[in-house]
VOTOR-936112 format. One record per residue: residue number from 1; x, y, z of N, C-alpha, C in turn. Coordinates in Angstrom, 2 decimals. Layout:
REM residues N
(NUM (X Y Z) (X Y Z) (X Y Z))
...
This chain:
REM residues 178
(1 (-59.10 51.11 -273.11) (-58.97 52.54 -272.98) (-59.71 53.04 -271.74))
(2 (-60.91 52.48 -271.55) (-61.72 52.89 -270.40) (-61.02 52.52 -269.10))
(3 (-60.40 51.32 -269.07) (-59.66 50.88 -267.87) (-58.49 51.83 -267.59))
(4 (-57.81 52.27 -268.61) (-56.67 53.17 -268.46) (-57.12 54.50 -267.89))
(5 (-58.26 55.06 -268.41) (-58.77 56.33 -267.90) (-59.23 56.21 -266.45))
(6 (-59.85 55.10 -266.13) (-60.29 54.86 -264.76) (-59.08 54.82 -263.82))
(7 (-58.03 54.12 -264.27) (-56.83 54.01 -263.48) (-56.17 55.38 -263.29))
(8 (-56.10 56.19 -264.35) (-55.52 57.54 -264.27) (-56.37 58.41 -263.34))
(9 (-57.68 58.30 -263.43) (-58.59 59.08 -262.57) (-58.39 58.72 -261.10))
(10 (-58.27 57.43 -260.82) (-58.09 57.01 -259.43) (-56.72 57.43 -258.92))
(11 (-55.71 57.43 -259.79) (-54.37 57.89 -259.40) (-54.41 59.38 -259.07))
(12 (-55.15 60.17 -259.87) (-55.27 61.61 -259.61) (-55.98 61.84 -258.28))
(13 (-57.05 61.09 -258.03) (-57.80 61.25 -256.79) (-56.94 60.89 -255.59))
(14 (-56.19 59.79 -255.69) (-55.35 59.39 -254.56) (-54.18 60.36 -254.38))
(15 (-53.64 60.89 -255.47) (-52.58 61.88 -255.38) (-53.10 63.14 -254.70))
(16 (-54.32 63.56 -255.06) (-54.94 64.72 -254.43) (-55.12 64.48 -252.93))
(17 (-55.60 63.30 -252.57) (-55.83 62.96 -251.17) (-54.51 62.97 -250.40))
(18 (-53.46 62.40 -250.97) (-52.14 62.36 -250.33) (-51.59 63.78 -250.16))
(19 (-51.72 64.61 -251.20) (-51.19 65.98 -251.08) (-51.98 66.78 -250.05))
(20 (-53.29 66.54 -249.95) (-54.11 67.23 -248.95) (-53.67 66.83 -247.55))
(21 (-53.45 65.52 -247.34) (-52.99 65.03 -246.04) (-51.60 65.57 -245.71))
(22 (-50.75 65.64 -246.71) (-49.39 66.16 -246.51) (-49.45 67.62 -246.09))
(23 (-50.32 68.41 -246.72) (-50.47 69.81 -246.35) (-50.97 69.95 -244.91))
(24 (-51.94 69.12 -244.53) (-52.45 69.15 -243.16) (-51.34 68.85 -242.16))
(25 (-50.54 67.83 -242.46) (-49.44 67.46 -241.57) (-48.40 68.57 -241.49))
(26 (-48.08 69.18 -242.63) (-47.13 70.30 -242.62) (-47.67 71.47 -241.80))
(27 (-48.97 71.75 -241.91) (-49.58 72.81 -241.10) (-49.47 72.49 -239.61))
(28 (-49.74 71.23 -239.25) (-49.63 70.81 -237.85) (-48.20 70.96 -237.33))
(29 (-47.24 70.54 -238.15) (-45.83 70.65 -237.76) (-45.45 72.12 -237.61))
(30 (-45.91 72.97 -238.52) (-45.62 74.41 -238.45) (-46.19 75.01 -237.17))
(31 (-47.43 74.65 -236.83) (-48.05 75.15 -235.60) (-47.25 74.69 -234.38))
(32 (-46.85 73.43 -234.35) (-46.06 72.91 -233.24) (-44.74 73.65 -233.11))
(33 (-44.07 73.89 -234.24) (-42.80 74.62 -234.22) (-42.99 76.05 -233.73))
(34 (-44.08 76.71 -234.15) (-44.35 78.08 -233.68) (-44.58 78.10 -232.17))
(35 (-45.35 77.15 -231.66) (-45.61 77.07 -230.23) (-44.31 76.83 -229.47))
(36 (-43.52 75.90 -229.95) (-42.24 75.59 -229.33) (-41.32 76.81 -229.35))
(37 (-41.28 77.49 -230.49) (-40.44 78.68 -230.64) (-40.84 79.77 -229.67))
(38 (-42.14 80.00 -229.52) (-42.65 81.02 -228.59) (-42.26 80.67 -227.16))
(39 (-42.42 79.41 -226.78) (-42.07 78.98 -225.44) (-40.58 79.17 -225.18))
(40 (-39.75 78.76 -226.12) (-38.31 78.92 -225.97) (-37.95 80.40 -225.87))
(41 (-38.59 81.22 -226.68) (-38.32 82.66 -226.66) (-38.67 83.27 -225.30))
(42 (-39.83 82.89 -224.74) (-40.24 83.41 -223.43) (-39.24 83.00 -222.36))
(43 (-38.87 81.73 -222.35) (-37.92 81.25 -221.33) (-36.55 81.88 -221.51))
(44 (-36.13 82.08 -222.77) (-34.84 82.72 -223.03) (-34.84 84.15 -222.52))
(45 (-35.94 84.88 -222.71) (-36.04 86.24 -222.19) (-35.92 86.24 -220.68))
(46 (-36.61 85.29 -220.02) (-36.57 85.20 -218.57) (-35.14 84.95 -218.10))
(47 (-34.44 83.98 -218.73) (-33.06 83.67 -218.36) (-32.15 84.86 -218.63))
(48 (-32.31 85.50 -219.78) (-31.49 86.66 -220.14) (-31.67 87.79 -219.12))
(49 (-32.93 88.07 -218.77) (-33.18 89.12 -217.78) (-32.60 88.77 -216.42))
(50 (-32.67 87.49 -216.08) (-32.09 87.02 -214.82) (-30.58 87.22 -214.83))
(51 (-29.92 86.82 -215.94) (-28.47 86.95 -216.04) (-28.05 88.41 -216.14))
(52 (-28.84 89.20 -216.83) (-28.53 90.61 -217.02) (-28.71 91.38 -215.71))
(53 (-29.42 90.78 -214.78) (-29.64 91.44 -213.51) (-30.77 92.45 -213.56))
(54 (-31.66 92.26 -214.52) (-32.81 93.16 -214.62) (-33.60 93.04 -213.31))
(55 (-33.85 94.16 -212.66) (-34.54 94.08 -211.37) (-35.94 93.50 -211.52))
(56 (-36.22 92.54 -210.68) (-37.54 91.93 -210.65) (-38.31 92.62 -209.53))
(57 (-39.58 92.86 -209.74) (-40.40 93.46 -208.69) (-40.39 92.57 -207.46))
(58 (-40.53 93.18 -206.32) (-40.69 92.38 -205.11) (-42.08 91.75 -205.17))
(59 (-42.27 90.66 -204.45) (-43.57 89.99 -204.45) (-44.66 90.92 -203.92))
(60 (-44.43 91.67 -202.83) (-45.48 92.60 -202.39) (-45.86 93.62 -203.47))
(61 (-44.87 94.10 -204.24) (-45.17 95.04 -205.33) (-46.01 94.39 -206.42))
(62 (-45.68 93.15 -206.75) (-46.45 92.42 -207.76) (-47.89 92.22 -207.29))
(63 (-48.06 91.81 -206.04) (-49.41 91.61 -205.50) (-50.19 92.93 -205.50))
(64 (-49.54 94.01 -205.11) (-50.17 95.33 -205.09) (-50.63 95.72 -206.51))
(65 (-49.77 95.44 -207.49) (-50.10 95.74 -208.89) (-51.35 95.00 -209.34))
(66 (-51.59 93.82 -208.78) (-52.76 93.01 -209.13) (-53.90 93.19 -208.12))
(67 (-53.84 94.28 -207.35) (-54.87 94.63 -206.38) (-55.11 93.56 -205.32))
(68 (-54.04 92.92 -204.90) (-54.11 91.99 -203.78) (-53.27 92.56 -202.65))
(69 (-53.58 92.20 -201.41) (-52.81 92.75 -200.30) (-51.35 92.29 -200.34))
(70 (-50.40 93.20 -200.16) (-48.98 92.86 -200.27) (-48.48 91.90 -199.20))
(71 (-49.21 91.78 -198.11) (-48.78 90.89 -197.03) (-49.41 89.52 -197.07))
(72 (-49.89 89.12 -198.23) (-50.55 87.82 -198.38) (-49.58 86.67 -198.14))
(73 (-48.30 86.89 -198.49) (-47.27 85.88 -198.28) (-46.30 86.36 -197.20))
(74 (-45.63 85.43 -196.53) (-44.69 85.84 -195.47) (-43.48 86.59 -196.02))
(75 (-42.77 87.19 -195.11) (-41.60 88.00 -195.45) (-40.43 87.15 -195.92))
(76 (-40.35 85.92 -195.46) (-39.16 85.10 -195.70) (-39.22 84.21 -196.94))
(77 (-39.84 84.70 -198.02) (-39.85 83.89 -199.25) (-38.43 83.84 -199.81))
(78 (-38.10 82.75 -200.50) (-36.79 82.64 -201.14) (-36.83 83.43 -202.44))
(79 (-37.80 83.13 -203.27) (-37.99 83.83 -204.55) (-39.38 83.50 -205.06))
(80 (-39.72 84.09 -206.18) (-40.97 83.74 -206.84) (-40.76 83.78 -208.34))
(81 (-41.63 83.08 -209.06) (-41.64 83.10 -210.52) (-43.04 83.52 -210.95))
(82 (-43.08 84.39 -211.95) (-44.37 84.80 -212.48) (-44.31 84.77 -213.99))
(83 (-45.13 83.93 -214.58) (-45.24 83.82 -216.03) (-46.36 84.77 -216.47))
(84 (-45.99 85.90 -217.04) (-46.98 86.92 -217.40) (-47.95 86.44 -218.48))
(85 (-47.50 85.54 -219.34) (-48.37 85.04 -220.42) (-49.45 84.13 -219.85))
(86 (-49.03 83.16 -219.04) (-49.99 82.20 -218.47) (-50.54 82.66 -217.12))
(87 (-50.02 83.77 -216.60) (-50.36 84.35 -215.30) (-50.21 83.35 -214.14))
(88 (-49.24 82.48 -214.27) (-48.97 81.50 -213.21) (-47.95 82.08 -212.24))
(89 (-48.27 82.01 -210.96) (-47.39 82.50 -209.91) (-46.93 81.31 -209.07))
(90 (-45.62 81.22 -208.83) (-45.07 80.20 -207.94) (-44.20 80.91 -206.92))
(91 (-44.48 80.71 -205.65) (-43.73 81.33 -204.56) (-42.98 80.23 -203.83))
(92 (-41.67 80.42 -203.65) (-40.83 79.43 -202.98) (-40.49 79.91 -201.58))
(93 (-40.68 79.04 -200.60) (-40.36 79.33 -199.21) (-39.30 78.34 -198.73))
(94 (-38.51 78.72 -197.71) (-37.44 77.83 -197.25) (-37.94 76.54 -196.61))
(95 (-39.12 76.59 -196.02) (-39.70 75.41 -195.38) (-41.19 75.66 -195.17))
(96 (-41.95 74.62 -194.83) (-43.35 74.88 -194.49) (-43.39 75.84 -193.29))
(97 (-44.31 76.79 -193.34) (-44.37 77.79 -192.27) (-45.79 78.31 -192.13))
(98 (-46.01 79.07 -191.07) (-47.33 79.67 -190.90) (-47.19 81.08 -190.34))
(99 (-48.20 81.88 -190.62) (-48.24 83.26 -190.17) (-49.56 83.48 -189.45))
(100 (-49.47 84.13 -188.28) (-50.67 84.55 -187.57) (-50.81 86.05 -187.83))
(101 (-51.92 86.44 -188.39) (-52.15 87.84 -188.74) (-52.84 88.56 -187.60))
(102 (-52.88 89.89 -187.69) (-53.40 90.68 -186.57) (-54.89 90.47 -186.32))
(103 (-55.60 89.87 -187.29) (-57.01 89.55 -187.07) (-57.18 88.15 -186.48))
(104 (-56.06 87.56 -186.02) (-56.00 86.22 -185.42) (-56.17 85.08 -186.43))
(105 (-56.25 85.39 -187.70) (-56.32 84.32 -188.69) (-54.92 83.73 -188.86))
(106 (-54.87 82.45 -189.19) (-53.60 81.75 -189.36) (-53.59 81.12 -190.74))
(107 (-52.49 81.36 -191.46) (-52.33 80.73 -192.77) (-51.04 79.94 -192.75))
(108 (-51.12 78.72 -193.26) (-49.95 77.83 -193.35) (-49.57 77.70 -194.83))
(109 (-48.26 77.76 -195.08) (-47.73 77.71 -196.44) (-46.83 76.49 -196.61))
(110 (-46.90 75.86 -197.76) (-45.98 74.77 -198.11) (-44.68 75.39 -198.62))
(111 (-43.68 74.54 -198.94) (-42.41 75.05 -199.50) (-42.65 75.80 -200.80))
(112 (-43.66 75.38 -201.54) (-43.97 75.99 -202.83) (-45.48 76.22 -202.90))
(113 (-45.85 77.46 -203.18) (-47.26 77.82 -203.32) (-47.47 78.23 -204.77))
(114 (-48.46 77.60 -205.42) (-48.74 77.90 -206.83) (-50.16 78.41 -206.98))
(115 (-50.37 79.25 -207.99) (-51.71 79.74 -208.28) (-51.72 80.55 -209.56))
(116 (-52.90 80.94 -209.96) (-53.08 81.76 -211.16) (-53.46 83.16 -210.69))
(117 (-52.65 84.13 -211.09) (-52.83 85.51 -210.64) (-53.60 86.31 -211.69))
(118 (-54.64 86.98 -211.24) (-55.43 87.86 -212.12) (-55.76 89.11 -211.31))
(119 (-56.30 90.10 -211.96) (-56.64 91.34 -211.27) (-57.59 91.06 -210.12))
(120 (-57.12 91.29 -208.90) (-57.96 91.13 -207.72) (-58.16 89.72 -207.24))
(121 (-57.43 88.75 -207.81) (-57.62 87.38 -207.31) (-56.44 86.47 -207.61))
(122 (-56.27 85.52 -206.73) (-55.30 84.44 -206.89) (-56.12 83.17 -206.78))
(123 (-56.19 82.41 -207.87) (-57.06 81.23 -207.91) (-56.25 79.96 -208.16))
(124 (-56.91 78.82 -208.01) (-56.25 77.54 -208.25) (-55.04 77.35 -207.34))
(125 (-55.15 77.82 -206.13) (-54.01 77.80 -205.20) (-53.70 76.38 -204.74))
(126 (-52.41 76.07 -204.75) (-51.90 74.82 -204.18) (-50.81 75.20 -203.20))
(127 (-50.89 74.68 -201.97) (-49.84 74.92 -201.00) (-50.17 75.96 -199.95))
(128 (-51.46 76.23 -199.73) (-51.86 77.20 -198.72) (-53.06 76.64 -197.95))
(129 (-53.02 76.74 -196.62) (-54.13 76.29 -195.77) (-54.46 77.38 -194.78))
(130 (-55.66 77.33 -194.23) (-56.05 78.22 -193.16) (-56.73 77.40 -192.07))
(131 (-56.66 77.91 -190.87) (-57.23 77.18 -189.74) (-58.66 77.64 -189.51))
(132 (-59.60 76.71 -189.67) (-61.01 76.93 -189.37) (-61.43 75.70 -188.58))
(133 (-61.17 75.69 -187.32) (-61.30 74.54 -186.42) (-60.26 73.48 -186.80))
(134 (-60.24 73.07 -188.08) (-59.21 72.17 -188.60) (-58.54 72.89 -189.78))
(135 (-57.41 72.37 -190.23) (-56.73 72.98 -191.38) (-57.50 72.67 -192.65))
(136 (-57.79 73.72 -193.44) (-58.55 73.59 -194.68) (-57.75 74.24 -195.81))
(137 (-57.71 73.56 -196.95) (-56.98 74.06 -198.12) (-57.62 75.34 -198.65))
(138 (-56.80 76.37 -198.84) (-57.27 77.62 -199.46) (-57.17 77.43 -200.97))
(139 (-58.28 77.64 -201.67) (-58.28 77.46 -203.13) (-58.24 78.78 -203.88))
(140 (-58.69 79.87 -203.23) (-58.60 81.18 -203.89) (-58.62 82.30 -202.86))
(141 (-58.03 83.41 -203.25) (-58.03 84.64 -202.45) (-58.43 85.74 -203.41))
(142 (-59.38 86.59 -202.99) (-59.81 87.65 -203.90) (-60.16 88.93 -203.14))
(143 (-60.10 90.02 -203.86) (-60.51 91.34 -203.38) (-61.50 91.84 -204.42))
(144 (-62.66 92.29 -203.97) (-63.73 92.62 -204.92) (-63.52 93.91 -205.70))
(145 (-62.77 94.84 -205.16) (-62.53 96.10 -205.87) (-61.38 96.85 -205.23))
(146 (-60.94 97.93 -205.88) (-59.81 98.70 -205.36) (-60.09 99.28 -203.98))
(147 (-61.31 99.68 -203.76) (-61.66 100.34 -202.50) (-62.18 99.36 -201.45))
(148 (-62.23 98.09 -201.79) (-62.74 97.09 -200.86) (-61.82 96.98 -199.64))
(149 (-62.42 96.84 -198.49) (-61.62 96.67 -197.27) (-61.66 95.21 -196.80))
(150 (-62.10 94.32 -197.67) (-62.19 92.89 -197.35) (-61.37 92.05 -198.32))
(151 (-60.80 90.99 -197.77) (-60.13 89.96 -198.56) (-60.97 88.70 -198.39))
(152 (-61.32 88.07 -199.49) (-62.15 86.87 -199.45) (-61.28 85.64 -199.65))
(153 (-61.31 84.74 -198.68) (-60.59 83.47 -198.76) (-61.60 82.38 -199.01))
(154 (-61.33 81.55 -200.02) (-62.19 80.40 -200.27) (-61.45 79.16 -199.82))
(155 (-61.99 78.55 -198.78) (-61.43 77.33 -198.21) (-62.62 76.45 -197.84))
(156 (-63.20 75.84 -198.83) (-64.45 75.12 -198.63) (-65.61 76.09 -198.71))
(157 (-65.60 77.12 -197.86) (-66.59 78.19 -197.91) (-65.84 79.50 -198.10))
(158 (-66.55 80.50 -198.57) (-65.95 81.80 -198.81) (-66.08 82.64 -197.54))
(159 (-64.94 83.17 -197.06) (-64.96 83.93 -195.81) (-64.23 85.25 -196.01))
(160 (-64.86 86.33 -195.55) (-64.25 87.66 -195.66) (-63.40 87.94 -194.42))
(161 (-62.25 88.56 -194.67) (-61.38 89.00 -193.58) (-60.96 90.43 -193.88))
(162 (-60.63 91.18 -192.86) (-60.23 92.57 -193.02) (-58.93 92.67 -193.82))
(163 (-58.93 93.52 -194.84) (-57.77 93.66 -195.73) (-56.57 94.26 -194.99))
(164 (-56.82 95.09 -193.99) (-55.72 95.75 -193.28) (-54.80 94.77 -192.55))
(165 (-55.28 93.58 -192.24) (-54.44 92.57 -191.58) (-53.36 92.04 -192.51))
(166 (-53.53 92.24 -193.82) (-52.61 91.68 -194.82) (-51.85 92.77 -195.58))
(167 (-51.75 93.95 -194.98) (-51.12 95.08 -195.66) (-49.60 95.00 -195.73))
(168 (-48.97 94.27 -194.83) (-47.51 94.13 -194.91) (-47.12 92.69 -194.63))
(169 (-46.05 92.23 -195.26) (-45.60 90.85 -195.03) (-45.15 90.66 -193.57))
(170 (-45.49 89.52 -193.01) (-45.14 89.19 -191.63) (-44.07 88.11 -191.60))
(171 (-43.41 87.99 -190.46) (-42.46 86.90 -190.26) (-43.25 85.61 -190.09))
(172 (-42.71 84.56 -190.65) (-43.38 83.25 -190.56) (-42.68 82.40 -189.51))
(173 (-43.43 81.50 -188.94) (-42.89 80.54 -188.00) (-42.78 79.20 -188.71))
(174 (-41.61 78.60 -188.64) (-41.38 77.31 -189.29) (-42.23 76.24 -188.61))
(175 (-42.84 75.38 -189.42) (-43.63 74.27 -188.89) (-43.07 72.96 -189.43))
(176 (-43.34 71.87 -188.75) (-42.79 70.57 -189.12) (-43.27 70.07 -190.48))
(177 (-44.56 70.22 -190.73) (-45.11 69.73 -192.00) (-46.25 70.61 -192.45))
(178 (-46.48 70.58 -193.73) (-47.58 71.36 -194.31) (-48.85 70.60 -194.06))
C-alpha cells in the first residue's frame, strides 16, 4: 500500500512539473506570436500606406521635426525609410557622394546611410564620413537645443559646426567610392 501511495505521489509531482513546463512553453509561444503579429502589422501598415499613396514627409521635414538641420543629407536622395517604433532611419542615395557645405566642411555619404533618430540627434550612424585631414567615420550628429546655432558632429572627437551651413539640402558630387 505504501509503495502504491508513493508511486501515486510521484506521478502527481511529475504531472505537476510537466503541466508547469507546458504552461511556460505556451506563454513563450504566445509572446513570440504577439511579437511576430505586431511586426507584421507594422510592416503591413507601411506597405498599405505606400500603396495607398499616403504622402510621406520629405526627409528635410522629418529632420526638422526632430530638431536636426534639414540640409544634413544631400538633395539627391532616392528615398528614405523611417521606423517610428524603433526610430531607425535609413537614407538611400543613388551612389556614394559628397557635399561641401558653406562652412567648408565636407561630408561623404555611402549608398545607404543608417542611424537612430531621436529628438535633436542622429546616433549609431553608418555610411557617413567627414574630412578632418583624413576621412573619419561620423558616428553621431546632434543639436543641443531648439535655439542652438551649433551642430555637433562626433567623428572620433566631437566638433561643433555652424547650424546655418546645414539649413538647406545641397547638391552632391558623385564620388568613386565611399
